[in-house]
N, C-alpha and C positions, 0 to 999 in steps of 0.2 A: 751497254743498254741494261737498264735495271727492270725488274719485274714490278708491275703496278696495275691497278684497276683503271688507270687513265686511258686516254685516247691512244689507239694503236698507231704506230708509225706505219705509214703507207710505203710499200716497196716501190722504189723509184722505177719509172719506165725507162728501159734502155735507149740509148741514142747511138747513132752510127758515127762514122768518122767525121762527117760534116755537121755534127751536133744536131741532127734532125732526129725526131722520134722514130723508132722502128715501127712500121705499120702493124696494126693488130690483125690477127687471123683467127678464124673460127676454130675453137677447140672442141666444144661439146654443147649439147642442149640438155639441161637438167629438167626433167618433167616431174620429179618427186616433190615431196613436201619440203618444209624448211630444214629438216634434219639432213636430207640428201644434199641440199644446196650448201648448208654450212659445212658439212663434212668435206665436200669437194673443194670448196674455196679455202678451207683451213689447211687442207693437204697442200694445195698450191702455195699458200703463204709459208707453210713450214719449210718448203724447199726453195723459198726465195723467188718464186715465179709470180710476177705481177699479172693482174687480170683486169678486164673490163666486163661488166655485166650489162646485158641488154634485155629489157622486158618487152617482148613483142606483143602486139595486139592488145593494147591497153593493160598490159600486165603490171605496170607500175601502179596503176590505180587499184588493181586487185591486191597488190602487195600492201598498199597503204591501208585499204579498208579491211581486208581479210587476214593480212599478215603473210600471205603467200600469193604468188602469181598463178592463176589458173592455166595460163598458157606456157608455163615454164620459164626458164632463164637461159639465154644464150651466153656462153662464156667465150671471151676472146683473150688471147695472149699475144705477146710480141712474136713476130715471125721467126726471130732467131731462137726463141725458146719453145717453139711448138713441139719439136720432137721430145725434148726433155719433159714437157708437161704431159704429153701422151704416155710416155714411159712411166711417169709417176702415177698417173691415174689408172693405168692398166697393169701395174705391178702385182705380182702374187704376194700374199702375206705369208711369210714362213716364220716358224718359231726358231728359237736358238738351237734346240736339239730335238729332232723329230722322234728319237728313241724314247723320250719321256712319256709318250702316249700310252705305252703298255705297262707303266709302273704299277698300276692297280690290278693288273691281270696276273702278276707273279705270285703264286701260292707257296713258293719255297720258304719265304720268311714269315708266313702267316702263323701267328701264335694262337689263333682261335681254333677250337674244335668244331665239329659238325653243328653243335647247338649254338654256336656263336659266343660261347664262354671262353674265357682265357684259360690256358693250360696251367 
């Protein structure tokens, strides 16, 4: 797969042993603005989890006219990937090395004197 500005390839919906589509189950209801929606859906895409969006209470008309649904968006995923999707969306974001947080607090290697001038 190459990078381009073209149409994104849709993640295929999984099928069971009898070649029937796995039924969708409710994952979450996104009430925020377009940024919240896009962030959530892009995280699912990044981890290869297909989804279906539902716009309740005429929300699709609101999305068409206003650019966002006033009633939010319901997100559904395949039943077999529900736990993975929940784990991805609920994961804590951690850095590579938490010890780097205090790198600016270390005065041992500070070459500045009290006036802020170099020694």
